[in-house]
N, C-alpha and C positions, 0 to 999 in steps of 0.2 A: 699672855696672849692666848686666845682660844685658837687651837689649830683645827682647821676644817679643810679637808681634802676635797677639791673639786676635780674629779678625774675625767679626763678625756681619753678615751681608749682607742687605740688603733690596732686592729687585729692583723697580725702578720702571719702568712702561711709558712709552711715548712719550705725554706728556700735552699735550693741546691744549685751550685754553679760549677762549671768546669774551668779549671785553671791549669793551663799547660797539659791538658789531657788527663789531669788527676781530679777526681771528684772530691770536693771538700765541703764540710759543713760550715756555712757562713752564719746561719742563725741557730738558735736553740732548736733542737729536733722536735720540740712539741709544736703541734699545729697552731696553737694559740698561745701567745706569751706576751708579757709586758716588757717590751724593749725599752720603754721610757716610762719611768714611774717617779712621781714626786708626791710624797704623802701630804695630806692636808686634812682639814676638818670637814670640808665640803668637796664633793666631786662635781665639777661642771662637765657635763657631757659624757662621759664614760666611754663612748664608742665613736670612732671615726673609721669608716670602712673604705677600703680600696683607694685611698687617696694619699695619705702623707708620704710614706716611703712606699709608693705603690708597686706592687709586684704583679707581674704579668707573665704569661707563658713564653718560654724561650722558643719552643717549637711545638707544632701541632702534630704529634705522632700518635697514631692510633694504638690504643691498648685494648686488651680483651674486653669485649662488651661495647666497643665503640667509644670508650672514655678517652679524652685527650690526655696526652702525657703531662705529668706533674713536674716538669723541670721549669724552674723559675729564675728570674733575674730581677735586679732592683732597678726601679725608675728613679734616677737621681734627682730629676726636676722637683719631685714632690717633697724633698727634704726641706725646702723652703717653707712649706706649710707647717711643718713641725716647729720650725724656728719662729714663725708668726705666732703660734700658740704659746710657746715658751716666753716670747717677748711680752705678750699681753698679760699672762699670768704674773710675770716678774713685775710689770708696771703696777698692776693692781695691788699686789702684796706690799709694794713699797710706797703706795699712796695711802696716806693716813685719812684721806677724805672719803674713801670708799671702803666699806666693810672693815672698820677698825677692830683690832683684836681677833680678826678672823683670817685664816690663811687658806688660800685656794691650792688645791692639788689636782693632779690629773694622772690618768693612765692612758696608754696608747695601745690599741689593738689593730689587727688587720683581719680580714674576714675569709681569707683563702679563696675569695671569689666564689663562694658556694653558700647555698641556703643553710646547710648543716652547720657550718662554723659561724655563720651569722647568728643563728639561734643560740649556739653555744656561748658566744660572747654576750648576747643579751641576758642569758641566764646568769652569767657571772656578775653582771652589774647589780642584780637584785639579790645577790647572795653574799654571805660573809666572804671576805678575801680568802682566796685559794680553796674555798669550800662551795662548789657550785650547787647549793641546795636552795632553791627559790623560797622566798617568803620567810627566810630565817637569817636575821642579821643581829649579832650580839655586840658588835663593836661600834663605838661612837664615831671614830675616824672613818674616812672613806665613805661617808654617807653620800650616795648619788643624788644630786640635786637637779641636774640637767644634762642633756646629751647633745653633743655637737657632732653631726654626721656629715660625711662627705660621700654619701651613698649615691650610686647610680639608681635610676628608676627601676631597674630589674630587681634590686635587692632591698629597696626602701621598705616595701610592705612586710618583709620578714621581721625586721626589728620592731616595726610598728605593731605587729601582731602580738608581740610579747610585752613591750614596755607600755603600750597604751592602757593595759589593764591597771597599771600602777599610776597612771596619769603623770608619767615622767615627761617634763617638757623636752621636746626634741627640736633642735635647731639644725636645719639643713643649709649648708653653705655651698653645696655643689649643684648637681643637676636637680631641677625641680620635678618631683613626681606628680605630674598633672592628673594622674588617675585617681588621686585621693580626693574624696569628698570632704570638704571642710567641716561639714556637720558630723561626719563619721569619725574624723580624726581631730578632735579639738585640741590635742596637745602638740600639734605639729606647727612649727614656725619655719618660714623660709627666709633665709638671709640673702635672698636674691629677689628681684622684682618678679611680678607675676608673668607667667608664660604668655598670657594674652597681650600684655604690653610689648613683650619682645616681638611677637608676630605682627603686631600693628606697626612696629618700627620696620620690620622686614617688608611689610606691605607698602609702606610709604617709600622705602628704598627702591622697590621695584617700580612703583609709579613714578618716582623722580627720574629714573633713568629710562622709563618707557619700556621696561622689559616685560613683555606679556606672554612669553613662551618659555616656561621654566621646567626643568627637571627636578624631581625631589627624591632623595635617598634617605631612608630612615633605618638606622641600624637597631634602634630600640623599638620593638613591635608595638608596645603599649602607647608610645608617643605617636606613632603613625595612625593608630585608631583615633586618638584624640584629635589629630590634625585633620583627618578626613571628616570627622563629625562636626568639629567646631570651627576650624580655621579655613578649610577648603571652601565652604560656601561664601565666606566673607571675601576671600580672594577672588572668587568667581564674580561676585557682585561688582567688584572694582575692575573687571576686565582682565584678570590674570588667568591664564590657562596653564595646565601642566602637560608637558609632553609625555611624562611617565611619572608614576609614584611607586617606588619600590621600597620594600621594607623587609627586615629580618630580625629575629630575636638576637640579642647580644651574642656575638660569637664567643665571648669569653665563657658564658654559661652554657653554651650549646654542648651537647654530649653525643652528637652524631655527626661524624665527618661527612657522611653521605648527604645529610641535610644541608650542611654548609656548601658542599660542592654543587648541589642541585640549585641552591639559591644563587650562587655566584654565576652559574651558567645562565640563569634567567636574567640576571642583572648585567651580564657582560656587555650586551649591545646597547642597553638603555642609555648610559651616560655619554655614549659616543654619537648620539643623534646630532647631526651637523647643524640643524636649525636651532636647537636649544643650546645657546652659548652660555646660559646661566644655570648653574646647578646648586640647589639648596641641599645641604648635607646636615642631617641632625643626628646627634649622638653625643656621648660623653668622650672624654679624652681617650679612654680605652678603645672606643670604637674607631677613632681616628688612627690609632696605632695599628689595629687589625686591618682596617680598610687600606691603609698604605701598604701593609704587608701583602694583602691580596692583590693589590695593583701590581706590586713587584712580582708576585708569584705567577700571575697570568700574563705578565709582560705587556700590559696595555697602557703603561704610564705615558708613553709618547702620544698615544691616541687621545689622551685626555688633556694634553697641553693646549693652551689657547682657549680654555674655558674660564669663566668667572665663577669662582666658588663663593657661595654665601654660607657662612658658618654661624652656628648658634653659639650662645655664650659659654657652653660647656666645652667647646673645642679648645684643645691645647696641643701644640706641635711637640709631642714627646718623642723620645728616641730610645731604642734599645741600645745599650752600650756596645754590643757587638754587631749592630745593624746601622751604624751611623753613615754608611755609604749609600743608603737608600736615597733615591732621587726625590727632592722636595720641590723641584721647579714646577711641578704640576700645580702647586698652590700659590705660585707667585701671582701677586695682584689680587688675591682673595680679599673679600670684604667680610668682616665678622662682627657680630654683636659681642660685647664683653661687659661683664659686670663692672660698674663704675668703681674706680679705685683712685686713691691719691697717695702721695708719699707720707708715711707716718714719721712723725718726729722722733729721731733717735734710732730708727730701725736699721738704717744703713750702717751706722757705727756698731750696732749690736751684731750684725752679720759679719762685719769685718773682724770682729774680735773672736770669732769662733775658730778654734783649732783643737785637734785631738788631745794635745797635752794639757790644755787648760780647762777642759770640760770632761770630767770623769763620769758624771751622772748621765751623760748622753749615750744611750746604748746604740744609736744609729751612726754616730759620726765616724767611727772607724770603718764601717762598711761603706759609708758614703764616700770617704776618702779613697777607698780602694777602687770604686767604679768611676768616680769623677776624675781622679788624678792618675789612675792606673798605677798605683803604688801601695805598698803595705806599710801601715803604721808600725813603728818599732814596738816590740813586745806583744805584737798580735800573733794569732795562730798562723797567718799567711806569711809572716816575716821569715819563717823557717822553711818555706816551701819554694825557694828560688824566685820569689817575687821581688821586684825592684823596690827598694826601701824608699820611703818618703824623706825628703830633705828637711822638712820643717818650714820651708819657704812657701809652701802652697797656701794660697789664699782664695777665699770664695769669690772675691771681686775679680780675680783673674780668669775665671771660668767663662766660656761662651754662654750666651743667654739660653741656648737650647739645652744646655746641661744644667745650669743653675741660674735662676732669675733673681737679680738683686732688687728689682722693683717688687712692689707688694703683690700684684697679680691677684690670684684667688685667695692668697693669704690675707688680703685686706678684708674679705668677707668673714673669714674665720676670726680675725682680730676683733671685728665688730660683734660677732656672735658671743665671744667671751665677755666683752664689756657689757653687752645687753643683759646677760645673765647676772653679771656682777651688780649692775645698777638695779635690776629687779630685786635681787637679794637684799641689797642695801635699803631699798624702799620698803620691802616687806618687814625687815627687822626694825627699821626706824619707826614704822607705824605702830609698833607694839609698845605698850606702857612699860614693859620690862626690858626695853632695849639697853638700859644702863645697868643691867644686873651684873652680878659677879661672874667670874669665869666659870665657876662650878654651875651657877644658874644658867649660863649661856650654853654650856655643854648639854645640860638637861633639856633646855629648850630646843637645841638643834636635834637632839635625838628624837624628840617627840614631834618635830616639825613635819607636817603633811606636805607631800609633793604638790598636790593639787592647789595648795594655797599660793604657790608661786605664779600660777597662770594669770591671776588677776593683775599682778604688778608687771608681768612680762608683756601682756597685751598693751599696757599703757606706757611702757618705757619710751622715753624720748630724751636723747642727749646728743651732744656734739663731740665727736672723737677728736683725737689730737691733730687730725688733718683738717678739722673745721667742718666736716660733713655731718649733717644730722642723721641720726639713726632712729627709726621708729617703724611701727607696723600699721598696716591698714586693718580694716574690719575683718579681712580674710586671713590675717596673720602673715601677709606678705610684706617684705621690706618696701617701704615707700622710697623708691629711687628710680633712676633711669639707667639706660645702658650707654656705654661708649661704643662708637662705630670705629673699628680699626681696619687699617689696610696692611696686609701682610706682604712683606718684601723678603724674598728668599734669595740665597746666593749659592753659587756652586760649592762652596766649602761647607755646606750644611748649616751655616749660620742664617739668621733671619732677624728682621726687625718688624715691630708692630707700631704703625704710625696712627695716631688718633686723627680721624678726619671728620668726625661728627659726633652727635649725641642724640639721645631721645629724652623727652621730658614728659612724665606721666600726668602732669598737671595741666597740659595744654589740650585743646580740642584734638580729636582724632586725626584730622587732616593736617595738623601742624605739629604732630609728635616729633618728626624728624628734622634735625638741623644738620646740614652736611656741607662741607667745602669740597666741591668736586675737583677744583684745581689742585688739591693736595693729594689726590689719588693717583697712584701709579698702576696702570693696567698691565696685563701680561704683554710681553713683547710681541706676541702674535697680532695684537690690535694696533700696533704702531702708535700707541699713546692716544688713540682716538676712542671716544666713548663706544663701547661694544654695543652691538645690536643683538637682541634675542627675541625674534618674532617668528611666527609660524610662516609668514610670507612677507614680501615687500610691502611697504606702506602704500596705502591708497592716497595719492597726491590730491591737492585741492582740485576740485572739478569732478571728482569721482566719489563714489560711495562704496561701502562694503556690501558684498553679497555673500551670504552664508554658503559654504561648501557643504553639500549634502553628505551626511555621515561623518563630518569632521567637527572638532570642538569649535566653539564660537569664535575663537581667535584665528581660525583658519578661514580665509574668505577670498573671493575674487573681487576685482575692482571693475565697476561698471560706470560709464559716464552719467552724470546727472541728466535728467530729462529736461525738456524744454521749459524754461522759466524757473528752474531750480538751480541752486548754487551750493557749494561746499567749500568753505574758506580754510579748512584745516585738514591735516592728514588724518586718515583713518576715521572718517565720519561714517556713522552707521546709516544715516538717512540724510539726503539732501533737503534743503529747506527753501521755502519761497522767500523772495525779497519782500520788504514792506511795499505797500501799494504805491508809494511815491519813489520807488527804486526799481531798477531792472538789472538782470544779470548780464555780465559781459559775455563775449563769445566763448570764452574758456570756462564759463560757469564757476568762476572763482570769486568775483567781487560783485557787490551790488552798487550800481552807479545811479546817482540821482536822475530822475526823469526831467525832461525839459518841459516847461509849461508852454503850451501853444494854443493859439486861437487866431482866427482870421482878422488881421489888423490892417489899419490904414497905412502902416509903415512898410509893408512888404509889397513886392510887385503884383502879386495876385490880388490883394485887397485894393491897391491903387487902380489896377485895370478894371475891376468890377465896379468900383465907385465911379470911375470915368465913364464906363458904359452906362451906368445908371443916370448920371447927369446928362449924358448925350441924348439918350432916349427921352428923358424928361423934357429937355429943350425942344426936341423934335415934336413931342406931343403938344407943348405950349404953342409952337408955330402952327401946327395943324388946327388947334383950338382957335388961335387968333385968326387964321385964314377963314375958318367957318364963321366966326363971329363977324368978320369984316364983310363977308358975302352972304349974310344971313337972309337976304331977300331974294336971292337967286333961286331958280327952280330946283337945282340939285341939292341945295341946303334945306329948302323948305320941304322937299320930298322926304318921306319916311320919318317924320317927327323930329323937329329940331331939338326939342328938350331931351329926347332919348340920346341923340347924337352928342349933345353937350355932356350929359350924365356919363355916357360911355367914355368920352375923352377925359373927363375929370377922373373917372375911376382908373383909367390906364395911367394917368399921370401919378395918382397916388400909389398905384401898384409899383411903378418904377421907383418912386421915392422910398417905399417901404423896404426895399432891399438894403437900404443903408442901415436898417435896424439889425441886420444880420452880420454887419462888419463891426469889429471892435470887441473889447472884453464884454462878455455877457453880464448884464446887470438885471436887477429885478424889473425895472421899467421896460427894458428892451425885450426881456423874455416874455412879459405879459402881452406886449403889443405885437410881437413878430407874427405868429401864425394866425392869431385872431384877426389882426388887421388885413392880412393877405386873404384870409378866408372870406371876410365880409366884402372886401373890395372886389375880389374876383367873382363872388356871387352876384354882386351888383352889376358888374360888367356883363356877365353871362346872362343875367336877367334882362338886361337891355337888349341883348342879341335875341333872346327868346321873345321879348315883347315886339321887336321889329318884325321878326318872322311871322309871329302870330297876327300882327296887324295886316301884313301883306295878304295872308291867306283869307282873313275875314273880309278884307276889302274886295278881293276877287269874288268871294262867294256872295257878297252883297249885291254885285252887279247883275245877278240873275233875276229875272222877273219873278215877283212874288216871294222873294227870299225873306225870311224872318231874321236874317243876320244883320240887317241894317241897323237895328237898335243896339247891336254890340259894337258897331264900328264907331271909333272916335278916340280922342286922346285919353279919356278916362280909363279905358280898358288897358292901354299900354302902361299908364302910370300905376294902375292897380297891380299888374303883373310884376312890375319892378319892385314895388313896395312889399307885396306879399312874399315874393321869393326871397328878397333881401332880409326881411324880418325873420324868416325861418332860420337863416344862417346866423343872424344876430342872436336869436334865442339859444341856439346851440352853443355859441361862443360864450354867452352870459352864464349858462349852466356850467360850462367848462371852467371859466375863470373864478366862479364862486365856490365850486366843490373841490376841484383839484387843479389849481392854477400851475402854470409852468414856473420854474425857478432856476437860478444859476446852479450849475452842477459841474463836477469834474469827472471825466471819464478816464480812469487809470488803466483800463484793460484792453481797449480796442487796439491801441498802438503800444507796443512793448516799451519803447524808449520815450514816450511822451505822455504828459498829463494834458488832456484836451479839455479846455474850458468850454462848456456848452450849456444850452438850456435844456433842462429836463422837462419833457412835455407834460408831466403830470399824468392825467388819465388818458391813456392812448385810445381807449374805447370811444370817448367823446371826440377826440381828434380825428379818428378814422370815420366817425359818424359825419362830422362836418365835411370831410374830404369826399365821402361817398355822396353826400347831398349835392355838393358842387359838381361832381361827376354826372349825377343824374340830370342837372340843368344843362350841362354841356351836351349830353347825348340827346336830350329832348330838343334842344335848339338845332342840333345837327340834323336830326330826322325831319323836323318840320321844314327846315331850310332846304333840305335835299328835295323834298317833294314839291316845294314852291319855287324851285329855281327856274322853271320854264314858264311861269305865269307871265302873261303879257303886261309889261309896264315899262315905261321909258327908263325909270330909275329903280328897277326892282333889285333890292339888296339881297335877295335870297341866295343868289349865286355867291356873292361875297361872304355872306354869313356861312355858307356851306364850306367854302375854302378856309375861312377863319377857324371854324370849329374843327375841321379836319386837321389843320396845322396845330391847334391847341391840344387836341387829343394825342397827336403824334408826339409832341414834345413831352407831355406828362407820362405817356406810356414808356418812352425811352428813359425817362427820369427814374423810374422805379428800379430797374436793374443797375443803372449807373450809381444811384444813391446807395444801394446795398453793397456794391463792390468797392466803394471808396471808404476811407477811414480818416479820422482826424478832421482837421480844418477843411479838407477837400470836400467833405460831405456838405458843409455849409456853402462852399463855392459852387458845387453842383446845384444846390437848391436855388441859389441866387441866379445862376445861369438859366435855369429852367423858368424862373419867374420873368426874367428879362426876355428870354426867347419867346415864351407864350404871349407876353404882353406886346412885344414887338410884332409878333405874328398877327395878332388882332389889329394892331394899329396899321400895319402895312396892308393887310388884306382888305380891311374895311375902308380905309381912308386914302391910300395911295392913288387908286383910280379916280376918286372924286377930286383930290387935289390936282391931279394931272389935268382934268377937264377944267377946273376952276382957274388954274394958273396958266396952263399952256393952250387950252382949247376953249376959250371963253364963248365962242360962237355956239358951241354945243350946249352951253348953259343959258339958252335964251328960248323964248316962247316961239319965235319964228322957226327955229330948228325943230321944235317939237311938232309943229303943224305939218311938217313934211313926212311924218311917220305914216305908216299905213293906217287905213281907216279903223281897222280892228284894234290896233295898238292905241290909236288916238282915243277911240271910244273908251277903252279900258282905262286909259290914263285919266280921262276927264272924270270918269266915275270914281276912280281911286282918289283923284285930287279933291273932288267935292266932299268926299268923306273926311278928309283931313282938315 
C-alpha cells in the first residue's frame, strides 16, 4: 500500500494554566507543535487555526508596550472538531472504494492567535518536516495536498499570502472571509454557503417578523465594511433601518487595551436602545466569548435582557472552564443562522468509544479530560500535583452540550471538507492512464504531482456523504447549501439547547429563501411569548399614512390621517391611495366601498311626483286647447291669431311631455332627444309669443293715417316669424346632434358614494349657443311686449306676454344657481321642475284669463259687450280686427 500523509495541522500556542495556585506546563513549551500527528503519503489541509482545541486568553492583563497577557486556557468544545477530522480520515482509509493503496495523514497546529505564528505554520507546511526551509522538500511522505482551515477572517489572509504562491487548495470550514476577491484567490474554497445567502436569509427573517428597527454589532472590522458596502443598501431597499452599526477589530488580536476600552465606551449605550429590540451580532465564536466577557466586566448584562439576538453562522456559545458562572440568559430566545448539518452514520459510536486509555496517539485527550471532567488522567504530569484522579468511568456522552457537543455541529463541515479533498484526489488519480501503476511508480507520481492540478477536480467534485447530503461547489467555490435557523434556549445552570425552527434554500427566489415555523420559537421571557416588536415608532394603523420625520432614518415617521377620498388598508403605508372610480372610501379611510348606481327613476317618490306633475299639466293643456277649439269663433279666440294660439298650446303640451325623457335610465334615444326637443319646443313657444307681440305693435302702427306698415300686417308675418325663429334653433340642434351628440355616461366623481347615470351633453359650446339663442328670443319678446302693454285693444295680449316672459325669465334665472348647487339625480329633478314651472307659467299667464272669460264670463266674449267700449278703443279694435 502506498502511504500518503494528508496532514491537517492545528497550531497550538504555548498554553499555561494555574492549578491550585501552581503554574504548570500543560502543553509543549514550543509555541507551535504537532499535538496530533498521523503519518501518511498525502497531507490534506495541513493547517487549522484557532478552532480545534481552541485556546483563548484567560485574562486581559496589560504588559509592557500594551500587549495583552499571554496566559491561556483550553476551550473544550472544539475537541469535537478534532474527532470529526479523525473520524473522516479513518473512514476514508478503511474504504477501498476511495483512494485505494493510498493512506491519508494529518498534522494539527494552532496559530497562537497571531500573524507571526500563522506565517510560521504556513512555512512549515511547504518545508521538509521539522525543517522550516521553504521550497525545499526531500521526503515523499507528508506531501501537503490541501489545507483545511478554521480561520477567522482576521487571520485568513495571513496563510493565504504564503500558500497561494504554491496554489495549495485551501478549504475553509469556519468563518467565511468575504474580503477575498475570488479572482485574486483562486485556490480558496469555502465549506460554508456564501455570505450573501446568509444575509438574504437574515433579511427575510426580519421581513417575516416585521422588524424594521435593528441594531448591528460587528466585532470583526473587515466584515462590517463589507456589510456597509454590500448588505446595508439591500436592507434599506427592503425597509430595514439600523438604530446603530458599531464595529471593532477582533479583541483577540488587539494589542492596545486603551483601544478596547475606548471602543467599549462607544458601544456601551448602543445596544441598550429601548426601541431596537432586535440586535444583529456578527463575529466568530471567539468574538462571542470576548463579548460576553465584556458584558460581564461592565455589568450591563441585565440591561441587555429582553432583546432578540440574531446571530450569524459562526456563533458558538463557548465557555471558559473557569468562567462557567457567566450569565447566558441574555441570549435566551436568540435566533441564529447555522451551517446545515446532519447526523453522520457511526459518528456517535465513534465518540462514545473515546477514552484516554484506549487512544495513545491522541495528544489532546488527556488535556481535554482535565478541563472537561476536572480530573487528572493516571500517569499524567498533573496526577502527581494533588489533582483529583479520573475514575475511568468518564464518558463524552455524559458531558453537557456547552462543554462537549455530541452532534456534528461545525464538525460536519470539516467532515465534508476532508471527503471533498479525498474525492477530488481519487478523481485526479483515476483520470491518469498510470493509475494502476506499481507502488514504486505511485510514489514517484505522488512526488511529482503538482498541487495546482487538484483544483480542476476539486471545483467539480460532487458526492453524497454518509448523511445523504450532496456536497458540491458553485462557480465561486462556495458550498452549494443552505442554512438552518436555530432558536437558542438557555437555562440557569449554564446549559442550553438549539432547536431548529427553519431553514434557507439557495435554489429558491430571493423572496422565498426562508422557511420558518414561528410556532416553534421560544422568545425571551420579557416578551411573554408574544412576537417581539422592533420598530422606530408605533405602527401607522389603517386610515393613516407615514410622514417622514425630518433628520431621522426613513423607518422613523409620524402618522397622519389620509386626506379626503384616500384610503390605506394596511399598517405602515407610505402613501394613501385613491379607490377605483366605482368605489368610495369609508369614513375611517380604511376600506373602499362599492358606489351605488343612481338615476331619477319612476320607482322613487321624486320620479313619481314629477311624472304626475307632467301628466297633470299636460291634461290641463289639453283642456285649454279643447276649450279654445270649441270656442274658436268667439271674439276672444279669434283675436291675436288663432293659429299662433294653437301652435303655442301644442308647444306647451309637448314641452310638458318632454320632461318624461328625463326620468328613467339614460339611453341613447333619450339622451339624443332630451335637450334638443326642449330647445326646439321652447324656441317655437317663445317665437309664438314674439309673433303675437310683433303683430299687436304692427297693427297699432298701421292704424295711423298714411302708414306704410299696412302691407306688413297680416297672418303671413306672424307665421314667418315663428318659422324663421324656430328653424334657427333647429339648425343649431342639427349641428349639435351630427357633430357631438349627447350620449349615456356615468358620473363617478360628483357624489362620493354614488355613480350617477346621466347624459353627457357632448359639445357644451353648441348647447350653450342654443340656450343663448332661446334667451335672446325671450328677452326680445319681453321688451316688445313691455312697450306694447298699454296699446288700446280689447284683447291686447301684450300685458299677458309681459308677465309670461317675466315669469319665464325668473324661473330660468333661479334655475342656474340651483342647478349648480345640486348633485346627482337632483340636478335632473331641478331641470324637470324648471321646465314644468316655466311652461306652466306661460300656460297660466297667457290662457288662464281667457279661459276665465270663456267659461265664467261668456257675456264679455260677445260683440255687444265690445260695442260698449270707448270710441277710441272701439276704433282701434276695428282697425286691428280688420287687419286679422
